[in-house]
C-alpha positions, -999 to 999 in steps of 0.1 A, spaced: -57 -719 170 -73 -724 204 -106 -705 200 -122 -706 166 -154 -690 179 -136 -660 192 -118 -657 159 -150 -659 139 -166 -634 162 -138 -609 154 -140 -616 117 -177 -612 108 -170 -594 74 -148 -604 45 -144 -583 14 -134 -596 -20 -131 -579 -53 -169 -580 -60 -184 -594 -28 -190 -585 8 -194 -616 30 -212 -604 61 -237 -614 88 -272 -623 75 -299 -600 89 -337 -597 87 -333 -572 60 -321 -601 38 -354 -619 39 -366 -607 5 -334 -618 -12 -334 -651 6 -371 -657 -3 -363 -648 -39 -341 -679 -43 -355 -702 -16 -390 -700 -31 -376 -714 -63 -381 -752 -66 -350 -756 -87 -328 -738 -62 -340 -758 -32 -340 -792 -50 -306 -803 -38 -306 -787 -3 -318 -800 30 -345 -775 36 -379 -772 18 -389 -746 -7 -401 -715 10 -439 -709 7 -439 -673 20 -415 -646 31 -422 -657 67 -402 -688 60 -372 -666 52 -377 -645 84 -379 -678 104 -347 -692 88 -328 -660 94 -338 -657 130 -335 -694 139 -304 -704 119 -284 -674 108 -289 -650 138 -293 -677 165 -258 -690 160 -242 -666 135 -205 -675 137 -191 -688 105 -223 -680 85 -220 -652 59 -245 -635 36 -231 -629 1 -237 -594 -10 -228 -579 -44 -208 -548 -35 -217 -529 -67 -255 -534 -63 -257 -539 -25 -278 -570 -33 -280 -601 -11 -276 -631 -34 -268 -661 -12 -251 -675 18 -218 -694 25 -209 -711 58 -179 -727 76 -194 -751 101 -187 -784 119 -154 -768 129 -133 -792 148 -103 -780 169 -92 -816 173 -92 -825 136 -85 -788 126 -111 -791 100 -143 -774 89 -172 -780 64 -182 -755 38 -218 -751 26 -233 -726 2 -264 -716 -18 -267 -689 -45 -296 -672 -63 -297 -688 -97 -299 -654 -114 -262 -651 -104 -250 -685 -114 -220 -689 -138 -205 -655 -129 -178 -669 -106 -194 -654 -74 -196 -687 -55 -160 -696 -63 -149 -661 -52 -168 -664 -19 -154 -699 -14 -119 -687 -20 -124 -661 6 -134 -688 31 -103 -709 22 -81 -679 30 -100 -675 63 -97 -712 71 -62 -719 60 -43 -686 64 -61 -672 95 -76 -701 114 -47 -725 105 -71 -754 96 -57 -786 81 -87 -795 60 -118 -779 45 -144 -802 30 -179 -800 14 -207 -823 5 -231 -823 -24 -259 -844 -39 -242 -865 -66 -267 -851 -91 -257 -815 -83 -230 -810 -110 -228 -772 -105 -220 -775 -68 -194 -802 -75 -179 -778 -101 -175 -751 -75 -157 -775 -52 -133 -785 -80 -126 -749 -89 -117 -743 -53 -90 -770 -56 -110 -797 -37 -106 -833 -47 -133 -860 -44 -126 -881 -13 -158 -901 -10 -189 -912 -27 -215 -920 0 -240 -943 -16 -276 -940 -5 -266 -914 20 -300 -900 26 -335 -898 12 -345 -871 -12 -375 -849 -7 -394 -872 -31 -384 -904 -11 -356 -916 -34 -322 -926 -21 -295 -901 -31 -257 -904 -31 -236 -877 -17 -201 -867 -28 -175 -854 -4 -148 -831 -17 -119 -817 3 -88 -796 2 -58 -798 26 -37 -770 38 -7 -781 18 -27 -783 -14 -41 -749 -8 -7 -733 -3 7 -752 -34 -18 -733 -56 
């Protein structure tokens, strides 16, 4: 595919059985603040715990709305509730690869929502964008995130020792998981 950005611009919404993946808007600030003000939720991510709803507005305007392509809010269709985000980013037309990242409100953990959203992005990446590889990184202590990657059919490719400093100044290891196009189509 020659133009990933044009393709993503034309495919801003993805519907699954229970979810609507769609652009993040300022109306999602309360939902985002609900999980991003939770210390447990933000422990393994790169951004700091939100101190006020203004942090959510700032994040939405400066991250999700500023460069929205490949970034999706996760909405429960039945309730119309915003419960998290999932992204395809670092898209390389040379390597035909993309990175996946996600975060979910802990009230909705262990219900298969993130795996369902991730599968939708695998369909987008492999069946529509014709990517060769989709990968994801997680803090080695984040067992739940690694579990989602495994459920998506990703295999561990790297263990990056002392990859970065945690928020409390400790070195953390990162795990990289990936799935190739051939592996996806074999499933």
